[in-house]
Steps between C-alpha positions, in 0.01 A plus 500: 500500500635843399564775753247740340234244571624347828568826689149645454339165591712480813430868584123439477546181698677691775220760528247233506689309759533812723125557483451127589733530792288779638174324436542127590458424867264384772322833552235437231538839317358529152718592207306824466596596852858401455521717178337797674729481797809457284400815299429689819849418624674578167304820437478627858126487485256482799317199641193474703534435872341159477764399248811574711553139604476372146732776372753414761505136402540585123727797512692469820538125535461310172624747228830592666555125558444434127724794400774383731465138369554642140809704615652198677419265214659730239807560721570136566448411136733763367772425748471135429582574136797714608634244763484208248704713264735623764604158639434314171295238701159391378399412855584841646222734630502825709553309821809317385723779640381442861333840521143369576627288794698798625182719484325234700733545786407867547120435444488235754688716744205735479221238490634288794693740723355836408821658370490848369162560667564879487451489126145379538339384178831543316693267739449174293595642166799694639638203682452270201657738258781589732593135557467436131753764429725351765473164337580644166820662643603181663450295178673755296801527740545118526445430131723784370859417393773719366382393161140604563177303539451157328174320446614193690619691812179698506280199496702306745528790743130591466405142564718466806368836644144386430537194725677714758231759522224236485659331802492826693141559402403151601664535844306832547169338426572218745616752759177691481288499817182607316323250281331776281836671448648167368197453277540846354867438444436176321226663287754776404767233420258325265395827327184701573342820376255517788666801645473700174403867532538816294794590720693191397460552122726806424834367617459157330364662193786751484762234537337271236450794258870601539615143456289457184638810341856400572447145367324631191795723435737208552306251285755489217784450743302222678478317163879508467552409868276187460735374227802496737760749608733440214228568248379803693856637499518445129181710458646778714313420818691513829354185659635574857364844503155394369485207753574749785222724370251204473594385847424837653175553310386141577576542868320837529186386321484164678556662833231759441255228374566254775460776758133539406394151397725239675681227310282413206688240302475348152385809322851627412593142391194390302385823327832566304496148359128512405549831327811375299256241350284785379736770378853331488820571692556865387515701827328800341184295441539304825511818713202643324279196556616321820406785743139505356467120517636497858266773612187330358614171647559622846165687513306176422721293736419750779127480414510121531682532828200695641220282367621139485455445871313814595480640761855360564767655280768283351862630457552625147826303483328177548283553198775627276685170570184300451451656157868539414637154576278302254537776236880485537501113473295525182735762370802270565321217314477708181796391292460803276572741780849585626523683821650826396737315282611265785 
């Protein structure tokens, strides 16, 4: 399918998905009510006193959650494309650098022990983002050599740090003296958009938008990097410098996303491979399509997390794995598909 056809279809699908994210739920609102409340929120219109409750559900609870799901899905998918090119590993995803598990340490310190309580509603995001940046610094420092960053050292260092941070997080959960705090920590570790609000959207959206702009500008260099350092050098691309840029961008976007949604796996791994089947391996096309696909996918996964066992909410990361694992296995069974050339 060509981009002039695919992009408008995905754009329309994203708008429809956002509306469905605001309308589907257990409250029993009609689609007419949902449309009216969305328009009131978008246009700054007025609502009747007896509609305040319904308006709050649509505009203050469901719609920011759908928007945040789109932002997170787009960010994870785009960074998945970048990381797979950066480390030249078809099984890489945004969490391969150990950043998500680093963010989990800070987030759990807030959820379990009440750290950074003075920051109020910003405590969780600030702690997760700060510990993600610390994890990024540690991985970079350990993986760096006098010759620069190499794909193998990045993967090995990130994997080792992932297990180290995960062990710290597990210890914190077992050390918790409050059952509800431990449950909240586990929910966050498995990925959840239950705490979404308009206040949590701008930082994540800004980080994702900045990352998309940089990756789009670097698409041609990513094509060269994916073919190997020697080929990249022959094409005039400094592989070490580009890898350093991609590392920083991936860490910043992943940290910002994980800070608001928890550790949602499989999106950054599965979406890039699925999109390659549609548009090929050219990163200019991949980076145009993958964020839209990831955004639509995560909105619908979040909807399912709310309705499958309603009123109980499932962790989003559980459903992404349930959907992603069989799809990935089917993808591996396709003899006609090569995993990014691997």
